[in-house]
C-alpha positions in Angstrom: 111.2 87.2 68.9 112.7 89.3 66.1 112.5 93.0 65.8 114.2 95.7 63.7 117.2 97.3 65.3 116.2 100.6 67.1 112.5 100.4 66.4 109.7 101.0 69.0 107.3 98.2 69.9 103.9 99.6 71.1 102.2 97.6 73.8 98.8 98.2 75.6 97.8 96.5 78.7 94.0 96.9 79.3 93.0 96.7 83.0 96.5 97.3 84.3 95.4 98.1 87.9 98.5 99.0 90.1 100.9 97.5 87.6 102.2 94.4 89.4 101.3 92.0 86.5 102.1 94.6 83.8 105.6 95.1 85.2 106.3 91.4 85.1 105.1 90.9 81.6 106.6 94.1 80.2 110.0 93.3 81.8 110.0 89.9 80.0 109.2 91.6 76.8 112.0 94.1 77.2 114.4 91.4 78.1 113.6 89.5 74.9 113.4 92.5 72.6 115.6 95.4 73.8 118.7 93.9 75.2 120.4 92.9 72.1 118.5 94.9 69.3 118.1 98.4 71.0 114.4 98.1 70.5 112.3 100.3 72.9 109.1 99.0 74.4 106.4 101.8 74.8 103.7 100.6 77.1 100.2 102.2 77.3 98.7 101.2 80.6 94.9 101.5 80.6 92.4 101.2 83.3 89.3 103.1 84.6 89.8 106.7 85.7 89.3 105.8 89.3 92.3 103.5 89.3 95.2 104.1 91.8 97.3 105.9 89.2 99.9 107.1 91.7 100.5 103.5 92.8 100.8 102.4 89.2 103.4 105.0 88.4 105.5 104.2 91.6 105.2 100.4 90.6 106.4 100.9 87.1 109.3 103.2 88.1 110.4 100.9 90.9 110.1 97.6 89.0 111.2 98.9 85.6 113.9 101.5 86.7 116.9 99.9 84.9 114.8 99.5 81.7 113.7 103.2 81.8 117.3 104.4 82.6 118.7 102.4 79.6 115.9 103.9 77.4 114.6 100.4 76.6 111.2 101.2 78.2 108.7 104.0 78.5 105.1 104.1 79.6 101.9 106.3 79.3 98.9 106.0 81.5 95.4 105.9 79.9 92.7 106.6 82.4 89.7 105.6 80.2 87.4 102.7 79.9 88.6 100.1 77.5 85.1 99.9 76.0 85.6 103.2 73.9 88.4 104.6 71.8 91.6 104.7 73.8 94.0 106.6 71.7 94.9 107.2 68.1 98.6 106.6 67.1 99.3 108.7 64.1 102.8 107.2 63.3 101.8 103.5 63.3 99.7 100.9 65.0 99.7 99.0 68.3 101.8 95.9 68.1 100.3 94.1 71.0 97.2 94.6 73.1 96.5 92.3 76.0 94.7 92.1 79.3 96.0 89.9 82.2 92.7 90.1 84.0 91.1 86.7 83.8 88.0 87.1 85.9 85.7 90.1 85.8 83.3 91.1 88.5 80.3 88.9 88.4 77.0 89.0 90.5 76.9 85.3 90.8 79.8 82.7 91.1 79.4 80.2 88.2 78.7 76.6 89.1 81.1 74.3 87.1 80.2 70.8 86.5 82.6 68.2 87.9 84.7 66.4 85.4 84.7 63.0 87.0 81.9 62.8 89.6 
């Protein structure tokens, strides 16, 4: 991946929960972008207001400590539903928005057809 030297890449993770999946993905992104170019990754971690925000903060500080210390990574918590406006960035736009949540709560488990009965 290419980036301009010294720029900031803005990333949003919708549905970050306590940060385990977020930290893995974001550490890989920092590894690819920041190590050689000096690019900073700024993460916006979004989940519902009832999320365990203390655990998320601990997870990020624990798993991303060297990236934070080297000023390659910073994060902001967004305790809002992802179905409305989350934030407004006046100086630019979001570079990457993703969600690593693959299965949402369902009232019924879907029945999948067998490929080769």
